[in-house]
VEXDREN-2710 file (C-alpha; in Angstrom, 1 decimal):
% VEXDREN-2710
k/r/px/py/pz
1/MET/137.7/45.5/113.0
2/ALA/141.0/44.9/112.1
3/GLU/143.9/47.6/114.0
4/GLU/145.7/49.4/111.3
5/PHE/148.5/51.6/111.0
6/TRP/149.3/54.7/110.1
7/PHE/152.5/56.9/108.9
8/ASN/152.5/60.3/110.1
9/THR/154.1/62.3/107.0
10/LYS/155.3/65.4/109.1
11/THR/156.2/63.3/112.2
12/HIS/157.2/60.3/110.7
13/GLN/155.8/58.6/114.0
14/VAL/153.8/55.3/113.2
15/GLU/150.4/55.8/114.5
16/GLU/147.4/53.1/115.6
17/GLY/144.1/54.3/114.0
18/MET/143.3/57.5/112.3
19/VAL/144.5/59.7/114.8
20/SER/145.8/62.5/112.8
21/PRO/144.2/64.4/109.7
22/ALA/144.2/62.7/106.0
23/VAL/146.9/64.9/104.3
24/ASP/149.4/64.1/107.2
25/ARG/148.6/60.0/107.3
26/ALA/149.9/57.3/104.5
27/GLY/148.4/54.1/105.0
28/PRO/146.7/51.7/106.5
29/TYR/149.2/49.1/107.1
30/ALA/148.1/45.7/108.0
31/THR/151.1/46.2/110.8
32/ARG/153.0/48.6/112.2
33/GLU/156.5/47.2/110.6
34/GLU/154.4/47.5/107.5
35/ALA/154.3/51.7/108.2
36/GLU/157.9/52.5/110.0
37/HIS/159.1/51.4/106.5
38/ALA/156.4/53.6/104.8
39/LEU/158.7/56.1/103.6
40/ALA/160.9/53.5/101.7
41/GLN/157.7/52.4/100.0
42/ILE/156.4/55.6/99.0
43/LYS/160.4/56.5/97.7
44/ALA/160.8/52.7/95.8
45/ASN/156.5/53.2/94.3
46/SER/157.5/56.9/92.9
47/ASP/160.4/56.0/91.6
48/ARG/158.9/52.8/89.9
49/TRP/156.1/55.6/88.4
50/ALA/158.7/57.8/87.4
51/ALA/160.0/55.2/85.1
52/GLU/157.1/53.6/83.5
53/GLU/156.6/57.7/82.9
54/ALA/159.7/58.0/81.2
55/GLU/159.7/55.3/79.2
56/ASP/156.4/56.0/77.8
57/ARG/157.8/59.2/76.3
END
C-alpha cells in the first residue's frame, strides 16, 4: 500500500498513516508537502465553494 499523509487539524501536524481520529484529520495526501499545505487548500476550496454558492443565489 502506498504511503499516505494526513494533516491533523487539531495539532496542525502532518502524520504518516491514519494516526489520529478521523474527525481530526484532513487527507489523505500523496506527499508530506501536500499535507503541509492542507490548511491553505482547505481555505481555497471553501472560498471557491462560497463564491459558487453566492453566484447561484
